[in-house]
C-alpha positions as CSV (number, residue, x, y, z in Angstrom):
1,M,230.7,373.3,-9.5
2,E,228.3,370.6,-10.8
3,L,229.4,368.0,-13.3
4,A,226.5,366.4,-15.1
5,G,224.4,365.2,-12.2
6,F,227.2,364.4,-9.9
7,S,229.0,367.0,-7.8
8,E,232.7,367.5,-8.2
9,Q,233.0,366.2,-4.7
10,V,231.6,362.9,-5.8
11,Y,234.4,362.6,-8.4
12,T,237.1,363.6,-6.0
13,S,235.8,361.2,-3.3
14,Y,235.5,358.1,-5.5
15,K,238.5,358.6,-7.8
16,P,240.9,356.8,-5.5
17,L,238.5,353.9,-5.0
18,L,237.9,353.6,-8.7
19,F,241.7,353.7,-9.5
20,S,242.4,351.0,-6.9
21,L,239.7,348.8,-8.4
22,A,240.8,349.3,-12.0
23,Y,244.5,348.8,-11.2
24,R,243.8,345.6,-9.4
25,M,241.7,344.4,-12.4
26,L,244.2,345.4,-15.0
27,G,247.6,345.4,-13.4
28,S,248.4,348.6,-15.3
29,V,248.7,352.1,-13.8
30,M,248.3,353.8,-17.1
31,D,245.3,351.7,-18.2
32,A,243.7,352.2,-14.8
33,E,244.0,355.9,-15.0
34,D,242.6,355.9,-18.5
35,V,239.6,353.8,-17.4
36,V,238.8,356.1,-14.5
37,Q,239.1,359.1,-16.7
38,E,236.8,357.5,-19.4
39,A,234.2,356.7,-16.7
40,F,234.1,360.3,-15.6
41,L,233.9,361.5,-19.2
42,Y,231.1,359.1,-19.9
43,V,229.0,360.3,-17.0
44,N,229.7,363.9,-17.9
45,E,228.5,363.3,-21.5
46,T,225.5,361.1,-20.8
47,N,224.2,363.0,-17.7
48,P,222.4,359.9,-16.3
49,A,219.2,360.7,-14.5
50,H,218.0,359.3,-11.2
51,V,221.3,357.7,-10.1
52,N,220.7,357.1,-6.5
53,N,224.0,355.4,-5.8
54,P,226.9,357.2,-7.6
55,K,229.5,354.8,-6.1
56,A,227.8,351.7,-7.4
57,Y,227.1,353.4,-10.8
58,L,230.7,354.4,-11.2
59,C,232.1,351.0,-10.1
60,K,229.8,349.4,-12.6
61,I,231.2,351.6,-15.4
62,V,234.8,351.0,-14.4
63,T,234.4,347.2,-14.0
64,N,232.8,346.8,-17.4
65,R,235.4,349.0,-19.1
66,C,238.1,346.9,-17.4
67,I,236.6,343.7,-18.7
68,D,236.3,345.2,-22.2
69,K,240.0,346.2,-22.0
70,L,241.1,342.8,-20.8
71,R,239.2,341.1,-23.6
72,S,240.8,343.3,-26.2
73,A,244.3,342.7,-24.7
74,S,243.9,338.9,-24.3
75,K,245.6,338.1,-27.7
76,K,248.6,340.4,-26.8
77,R,248.9,338.6,-23.5
78,E,249.0,335.2,-25.2
79,V,252.0,336.2,-27.3
80,Y,253.8,338.2,-24.6
81,V,257.5,337.5,-24.6
82,G,258.6,336.1,-21.2
83,P,256.9,336.5,-17.8
84,W,254.2,339.1,-17.5
85,L,254.4,341.4,-14.5
86,P,252.0,344.2,-13.5
87,E,253.2,347.8,-13.9
88,P,254.8,348.8,-10.6
89,L,252.9,351.2,-8.4
90,I,255.5,353.5,-6.8
91,M,255.1,355.5,-3.6
92,S,258.1,357.6,-2.6
93,A,258.6,359.5,0.6
94,D,257.1,362.7,-0.9
95,N,253.9,361.2,-2.1
96,Q,252.7,359.0,0.7
97,T,249.6,361.1,1.1
98,E,248.7,361.3,-2.5
99,P,245.0,360.2,-2.5
100,D,245.0,357.7,-5.3
101,L,248.2,356.0,-4.0
102,Y,247.2,356.2,-0.4
103,Y,243.9,354.4,-1.0
104,S,245.7,351.7,-3.0
105,Q,248.3,351.4,-0.3
106,K,245.7,350.4,2.3
107,E,244.8,347.4,0.1
108,S,246.8,344.4,-0.5
109,L,248.6,345.4,-3.7
110,S,251.8,343.4,-3.6
111,T,253.1,342.1,-6.9
112,A,252.6,338.5,-5.6
113,Y,249.0,339.2,-4.8
114,L,248.3,340.9,-8.1
115,L,249.8,337.9,-10.0
116,L,247.4,335.7,-8.2
117,L,244.5,337.9,-9.2
118,Q,245.6,337.7,-12.8
119,Q,245.1,333.9,-12.6
120,L,241.4,334.5,-12.2
121,S,239.0,334.9,-15.1
122,W,237.8,338.4,-15.8
123,V,234.4,337.8,-14.1
124,E,236.0,336.0,-11.2
125,R,238.4,338.9,-10.6
126,A,235.6,341.5,-10.8
127,V,233.3,339.5,-8.4
128,F,236.2,338.9,-6.0
129,L,237.3,342.6,-5.9
130,L,233.8,343.9,-5.6
131,R,233.0,341.6,-2.7
132,E,236.4,341.4,-1.0
133,V,237.6,345.0,-1.4
134,L,234.4,347.1,-1.8
135,Q,232.2,344.9,0.4
136,Y,229.3,344.9,-2.1
137,E,226.3,342.7,-1.5
138,Y,225.8,339.9,-4.0
139,D,222.7,341.5,-5.4
140,E,224.7,344.6,-6.3
141,I,227.5,342.6,-7.8
142,A,225.0,340.6,-9.9
143,E,223.7,343.8,-11.4
144,I,227.3,345.0,-12.2
145,V,228.6,341.8,-13.8
146,G,225.3,340.6,-15.3
147,K,225.0,337.3,-13.3
148,S,222.6,336.1,-10.7
149,S,223.3,336.7,-7.1
150,T,223.6,333.0,-6.5
151,N,226.0,332.6,-9.3
152,C,228.1,335.5,-8.0
153,R,228.2,333.9,-4.6
154,Q,229.6,330.7,-6.2
155,I,232.1,332.7,-8.3
156,F,233.4,334.5,-5.3
157,R,233.8,331.2,-3.3
158,R,235.7,329.7,-6.2
159,A,237.9,332.8,-6.6
160,K,238.6,333.0,-2.9
161,S,239.7,329.4,-2.9
162,A,241.9,329.9,-5.9
163,I,244.0,332.6,-4.2
164,S,243.8,331.3,-0.6
165,S,247.5,330.5,-0.7
166,F,248.4,334.2,-0.3
167,P,248.7,335.3,3.4
168,D,245.9,337.8,4.1
169,R,247.5,340.3,6.4
170,E,244.4,342.5,6.3
171,A,242.4,339.8,8.0
172,D,244.4,340.4,11.2
173,P,242.2,342.7,13.4
174,K,245.2,343.7,15.5
175,A,246.8,346.5,13.5
176,Q,249.8,346.6,15.8
177,D,250.7,343.0,14.9
178,K,251.1,344.0,11.3
179,Q,253.9,346.5,11.8
180,P,256.6,344.0,12.8
181,I,255.8,342.1,9.6
182,V,256.3,345.2,7.5
183,E,259.4,346.1,9.3
184,Q,260.8,342.6,8.9
185,T,260.1,342.7,5.2
186,S,261.8,346.1,4.8
187,A,264.9,344.9,6.8
188,V,265.3,341.8,4.6
189,V,265.1,343.9,1.4
190,E,267.6,346.4,2.8
191,Q,270.0,343.5,3.6
192,F,269.5,342.1,0.1
193,V,270.4,345.5,-1.5
194,Q,273.4,345.9,0.7
195,A,274.7,342.4,0.0
196,L,274.0,342.8,-3.8
197,V,275.9,346.1,-4.0
198,A,278.8,344.7,-1.9
199,G,278.9,341.6,-4.1
200,N,278.5,339.4,-1.1
201,I,277.1,336.2,-2.6
202,G,277.2,334.3,0.7
203,Q,275.0,336.9,2.4
204,L,272.6,336.9,-0.6
205,L,272.2,333.2,-0.3
206,S,271.4,333.5,3.4
207,I,268.6,336.0,2.6
208,V,267.1,334.2,-0.4
209,K,265.0,331.0,0.1
210,A,266.5,327.9,-1.5
211,D,263.5,327.5,-3.8
212,A,263.2,331.2,-4.6
213,V,262.0,332.4,-8.1
214,L,263.0,335.5,-10.1
215,Y,260.6,336.8,-12.8
216,S,262.1,339.3,-15.3
217,D,259.6,341.2,-17.5
218,G,261.2,342.8,-20.6
219,G,258.2,342.2,-22.8
220,G,260.5,341.5,-25.8
221,K,261.5,345.2,-25.8
222,V,264.8,344.9,-23.9
223,K,267.0,342.0,-22.9
224,A,265.5,339.9,-20.1
225,A,265.2,336.3,-18.9
226,V,262.3,334.8,-20.9
227,R,261.9,332.1,-18.3
228,P,261.7,332.3,-14.5
229,I,265.1,331.9,-12.7
230,M,264.8,329.1,-10.2
231,G,266.8,328.6,-7.0
232,A,268.6,330.8,-4.6
233,E,272.1,330.5,-6.2
234,R,270.8,331.3,-9.7
235,V,268.7,334.2,-8.5
236,A,271.7,335.7,-6.6
237,M,274.0,335.2,-9.6
238,F,271.4,336.7,-12.0
239,M,270.9,339.8,-9.9
240,S,274.7,340.2,-9.5
241,G,275.0,339.9,-13.3
242,V,272.3,342.6,-13.8
243,L,274.2,344.9,-11.4
244,A,277.5,344.3,-13.3
245,K,276.0,345.4,-16.6
246,V,274.4,348.7,-15.4
247,P,274.9,351.7,-17.6
248,P,277.4,354.4,-16.6
249,G,274.8,356.8,-15.4
250,F,273.2,354.2,-13.1
251,S,271.7,355.1,-9.7
252,Y,269.1,353.6,-7.5
253,S,266.8,354.4,-4.6
254,L,264.6,352.4,-2.2
255,A,260.9,353.1,-2.6
256,T,257.5,351.7,-1.7
257,V,256.7,349.4,-4.7
258,N,253.1,348.0,-4.6
259,G,252.9,348.6,-0.8
260,E,256.3,347.1,0.1
261,L,259.9,348.2,0.0
262,G,261.5,347.8,-3.4
263,I,264.2,349.3,-5.6
264,V,263.9,351.8,-8.5
265,A,267.0,352.0,-10.7
266,Y,267.7,354.9,-12.9
267,D,269.9,355.6,-16.0
268,D,270.8,359.3,-16.1
269,G,267.8,360.1,-13.9
270,Q,265.3,358.1,-16.0
271,P,263.6,354.9,-14.6
272,Y,265.7,351.9,-15.8
273,N,264.0,349.0,-13.9
274,V,261.9,348.4,-10.8
275,T,262.4,345.4,-8.5
276,S,259.9,344.2,-5.9
277,F,260.0,341.2,-3.6
278,H,257.8,338.6,-1.9
279,V,259.2,337.8,1.6
280,V,258.1,334.7,3.5
281,D,259.3,333.8,7.0
282,G,262.1,336.4,6.9
283,Q,263.6,335.3,3.5
284,I,263.0,336.4,-0.1
285,A,260.8,333.9,-1.8
286,A,260.4,335.7,-5.1
287,V,262.0,338.6,-7.0
288,Y,260.0,340.6,-9.6
289,L,262.1,342.6,-12.0
290,V,260.3,345.0,-14.4
291,V,262.6,346.2,-17.2
292,N,259.9,346.6,-20.0
293,P,260.2,350.3,-20.8
294,D,256.5,350.5,-21.6
295,K,255.7,349.6,-18.0
296,L,258.0,352.3,-16.7
297,R,256.7,355.2,-18.7
298,H,254.2,356.3,-16.0
299,L,257.2,356.8,-13.6
């Protein structure tokens, strides 16, 4: 089956890549899916001739549409109530091999990393992702973002420096060395959940770093902390308070949230909130609690 100049195989092959790029640009699962679908529809309608590099062409469309969407949403972000967190990307045991999620899983998509990306300007984010994730040459990036290759090189260097505080696990060439880190992170999160459910504040304080921070994203739609919760004791007490106020039909399950172990809570089977973590040196350094119902609809 042919689709306006590109084979269906091209769409199938590049859809996971495009979704990963769009999600990292936007921090929204639903918007990323929309952007990728719009890119495919655009190609289908315009039937571009003489496209020698479908991957570059599709990435250009997706990048530009992401920038347009970010521009249109900038005013909403300025008046957003409380901390803004990205929509959680969930992988459960039964969808580990789903193509879109599997590709994203291979990339560094933790909530902490995505928040660092959000600190970059739209152009910085696009240049950084195209270079760091897709390994594009600067001449190719220049064509996509409408800058000179020299300017793109400078933008990338500036963006790289801005997020250099985040540990780059993917830079480690020894894959076997990564597994203990993943296992350690999962073990810490499991201990946190067990201590929280048991109401063991002492154990919680031993797991949470003294200067830990909790971000709660309600978006003004539901009750949530409008400012970050600072310090291990306050974080532990806040989470204990959240657990104490759960609805009667509450349940939870552990799931892969943005590439790392997290918690999905349910109210009568419907997603109620999603919690992800940033673990540093065997302790929880940050907790990210998404309760904004708009950011849970895709679940």
